[in-house]
BAVEXZA-640797 format. One line per field, with one value per residue (C-alpha): chain; residue in three letters; residue number from 1; x, y, z. Coordinates in steps of 0.05 Angstrom, whole numbers. Last residue first. Example, Ala and Ser with C-alpha at 12.3 -4.5 7.8 and 13.67 -1.06 7.14 Angstrom:
ch: c(A;A)
aa: c(SER;ALA)
i: c(2;1)
east: c(273;246)
north: c(-21;-90)
up: c(143;156)
This chain:
ch: c(A;A;A;A;A;A;A;A;A;A;A;A;A;A;A;A;A;A;A;A;A;A;A;A;A;A;A;A;A;A;A;A;A;A;A;A;A;A;A;A;A;A;A;A;A;A;A;A;A;A;A;A;A;A;A;A;A;A;A;A;A;A;A;A;A;A;A;A;A;A;A;A;A;A;A;A;A;A;A;A;A;A;A;A;A;A;A;A;A;A;A;A;A;A;A;A;A;A;A;A;A;A;A;A;A;A;A;A;A;A;A;A;A;A;A;A;A;A;A;A;A;A;A;A;A;A;A;A;A;A;A;A;A;A;A;A;A;A;A;A;A;A;A;A;A;A;A;A;A;A;A;A;A;A;A;A;A;A;A;A;A;A;A;A;A;A;A;A;A;A;A;A;A;A;A;A;A;A;A;A;A;A;A;A;A;A;A;A;A;A;A;A;A;A;A;A;A;A;A;A;A;A;A;A;A;A;A;A;A;A;A;A;A;A;A;A;A;A;A;A;A;A;A;A;A;A;A;A;A;A;A;A;A;A;A;A;A;A;A;A;A;A;A;A;A;A;A;A;A;A;A;A;A;A)
aa: c(LYS;LYS;LYS;ALA;ILE;ILE;ILE;ILE;PRO;HIS;TYR;THR;LEU;GLU;VAL;ARG;CYS;GLY;ASP;LYS;SER;PHE;LEU;SER;CYS;TYR;GLU;GLU;GLY;PHE;ARG;LEU;LEU;ARG;ALA;LYS;SER;PHE;ARG;HIS;ARG;ALA;ILE;GLY;ASN;VAL;GLY;THR;LEU;LYS;ILE;HIS;ARG;LEU;VAL;GLU;ALA;PRO;SER;ALA;PHE;LEU;GLU;SER;GLN;GLN;TRP;GLU;GLU;ALA;HIS;ILE;ILE;HIS;PHE;TYR;PRO;GLY;LEU;ALA;ASN;LEU;LEU;GLN;ASN;LEU;PRO;GLN;TYR;HIS;LEU;GLY;ILE;HIS;LEU;THR;HIS;TRP;ILE;GLN;GLU;PHE;ASN;LYS;PRO;GLY;PHE;THR;ALA;PHE;ALA;LEU;MET;GLY;ASP;PRO;ASN;LEU;LEU;THR;THR;CYS;GLY;ARG;PHE;PHE;LEU;ALA;ILE;ASN;LYS;PHE;TRP;GLN;PHE;THR;SER;SER;SER;VAL;ILE;ALA;ASP;LEU;SER;GLY;PRO;LEU;SER;ALA;THR;VAL;GLU;ALA;ASP;GLY;ALA;VAL;PHE;THR;PHE;ASN;ALA;GLN;GLY;MET;ASN;LYS;GLU;VAL;GLU;HIS;ILE;ALA;ASN;GLU;ALA;LEU;ASP;ASN;LEU;TYR;TYR;LYS;GLU;VAL;LEU;PHE;SER;ASN;VAL;LEU;GLN;HIS;THR;LEU;PHE;GLY;THR;GLY;CYS;GLY;ILE;GLU;LEU;LEU;CYS;GLY;VAL;ARG;LYS;PRO;MET;ALA;GLY;GLN;LEU;LEU;HIS;GLY;MET;ARG;ALA;ALA;ILE;GLN;LYS;GLN;VAL;VAL;ALA;GLU;GLN;ASN;TYR;ASN;VAL;PHE;SER;ARG;SER;PHE;ARG;ASP;LYS;VAL;LEU;ASP;THR;HIS;ILE;ILE;GLN;MET)
i: c(254;253;252;251;250;249;248;247;246;245;244;243;242;241;240;239;238;237;236;235;234;233;232;231;230;229;228;227;226;225;224;223;222;221;220;219;218;217;216;215;214;213;212;211;210;209;208;207;206;205;204;203;202;201;200;199;198;197;196;195;194;193;192;191;190;189;188;187;186;185;184;183;182;181;180;179;178;177;176;175;174;173;172;171;170;169;168;167;166;165;164;163;162;161;160;159;158;157;156;155;154;153;152;151;150;149;148;147;146;145;144;143;142;141;140;139;138;137;136;135;134;133;132;131;130;129;128;127;126;125;124;123;122;121;120;119;118;117;116;115;114;113;112;111;110;109;108;107;106;105;104;103;102;101;100;99;98;97;96;95;94;93;92;91;90;89;88;87;86;85;84;83;82;81;80;79;78;77;76;75;74;73;72;71;70;69;68;67;66;65;64;63;62;61;60;59;58;57;56;55;54;53;52;51;50;49;48;47;46;45;44;43;42;41;40;39;38;37;36;35;34;33;32;31;30;29;28;27;26;25;24;23;22;21;20;19;18;17;16;15;14;13;12;11;10;9;8;7;6;5;4;3;2;1)
east: c(-510;-523;-469;-416;-380;-336;-307;-261;-246;-192;-188;-130;-132;-67;-35;-5;48;110;102;57;45;5;32;46;-3;-55;-38;-35;-101;-137;-107;-138;-198;-206;-193;-247;-293;-322;-389;-428;-479;-435;-430;-465;-399;-396;-443;-393;-390;-372;-316;-288;-294;-258;-200;-201;-188;-133;-98;-82;-114;-79;-122;-91;-105;-111;-130;-183;-206;-258;-286;-333;-344;-404;-453;-497;-455;-389;-419;-400;-327;-319;-340;-296;-235;-240;-236;-294;-303;-324;-343;-307;-292;-223;-212;-130;-127;-194;-192;-127;-150;-204;-210;-156;-208;-237;-290;-350;-364;-419;-447;-499;-511;-575;-559;-626;-673;-653;-694;-689;-616;-607;-630;-571;-521;-568;-553;-477;-477;-506;-510;-500;-463;-405;-453;-459;-403;-432;-489;-513;-570;-579;-634;-684;-748;-763;-772;-745;-787;-772;-697;-691;-620;-646;-664;-716;-740;-760;-754;-777;-734;-751;-713;-716;-651;-586;-555;-626;-659;-608;-612;-688;-686;-639;-689;-721;-656;-647;-632;-658;-670;-701;-688;-733;-717;-641;-600;-528;-466;-493;-547;-501;-444;-496;-527;-464;-451;-527;-532;-538;-556;-551;-580;-591;-637;-641;-693;-685;-614;-582;-513;-499;-462;-383;-342;-388;-389;-311;-316;-379;-342;-282;-327;-363;-298;-277;-341;-331;-257;-286;-334;-330;-361;-416;-430;-435;-518;-522;-483;-551;-588;-529;-520;-595;-600;-537;-571;-633;-602;-557;-507;-485;-439;-451)
north: c(1038;991;1003;951;924;856;813;748;696;640;589;538;473;455;391;384;337;349;425;441;374;383;336;273;282;292;234;191;209;203;132;113;147;107;43;60;68;134;159;187;245;301;374;390;386;459;445;470;405;366;411;407;335;322;367;328;262;296;306;353;411;474;531;567;636;668;736;777;848;891;960;1007;973;1009;962;930;921;909;858;796;824;838;769;740;781;760;684;640;579;513;472;411;341;312;276;297;357;383;378;413;469;482;554;563;585;643;653;686;758;803;874;897;971;1007;1069;1073;1017;947;888;893;904;842;797;819;797;736;720;725;684;622;560;597;557;604;660;640;660;724;760;836;864;942;997;946;968;888;827;757;701;729;731;652;650;664;594;591;619;694;716;787;807;854;826;773;749;750;678;642;693;677;603;606;645;589;534;544;528;558;628;694;752;814;878;937;1002;981;1027;1004;982;931;904;897;857;807;795;782;719;706;632;624;690;663;727;783;839;912;964;1038;1039;1088;1092;1101;1042;1050;1062;1021;968;949;936;888;849;840;817;767;744;730;690;653;631;609;562;504;538;572;523;461;461;493;436;393;451;462;394;391;454;431;367;400;449;395;445;430;480;533)
up: c(55;119;172;185;247;233;279;263;305;291;346;344;388;417;456;516;549;503;504;443;418;345;295;330;389;336;296;359;382;314;303;373;355;295;329;380;322;305;312;258;258;230;235;307;341;360;419;474;512;449;428;495;497;435;453;518;480;441;508;570;531;507;473;417;391;326;302;262;254;217;233;205;136;98;80;20;-37;4;50;7;-9;67;87;23;54;124;105;100;145;112;174;196;180;158;222;230;184;197;272;279;235;292;266;212;157;195;254;265;304;285;275;225;237;216;174;144;185;182;162;85;88;125;70;28;86;90;19;24;87;49;94;162;213;212;224;299;337;361;331;328;281;295;288;266;229;217;259;236;195;129;142;140;164;231;236;294;358;364;444;461;521;574;628;679;712;672;678;685;639;586;595;595;529;498;512;442;410;341;375;372;419;400;455;444;477;483;534;523;558;609;570;508;550;583;514;484;532;533;542;469;433;362;329;372;342;369;364;394;410;464;470;395;364;342;402;453;394;407;477;464;411;458;514;460;434;507;521;458;473;546;524;577;639;612;559;608;620;550;510;500;466;424;399;381;346;304;285;264;218;184;150;73;51;-3)
């Protein structure tokens, strides 16, 4: 079980919302892909749905445009997320549940679907959370989520030796197995290019995913980081790459 500082994650994402829509291009692409997949897996009309880690509403936008949701719960660790969703989508019939969704006792029950995009990688014990979802979902209820695999941000791990412990697809499927039938599972890797290692760090900061460690690096350490990053991960002589490793799983409660 990895150690996640929940308050730090909350603070970093809250601060990033102002830049998130512009900077989080990959997360938006993932939400769009997930929305497309759900159109072929979930009924058009959904009685009660919970979205975990709604952020600024990338996945929310996809679902509202594709499904008729009678009762739509939005959850996020950051309380100001609901204001971002309303700002981006206008007033809608959402019920906001702030807090740590990994504490399933705090979440609503009698759900027909639990969905999430780019959030579960922050959970401390995802297998325990999957088990908890079975008490929240109605019979044949759906759990659909996007997270990230072990190659995600691998360049940061190699150079700074910090990062989340991303679970591979097979481990996630094994954790779901006792409680869910797998409807769909996929993964891919894509590289984003940046002008410099400093721009990589800026991108990570502006998308809020730097909520791992509190310490600051010295100028000397940042210089070494930049030199090592360029030597290892230069793509075309003038730009450097950062890898994303998305995973999407759609499952139905047994």
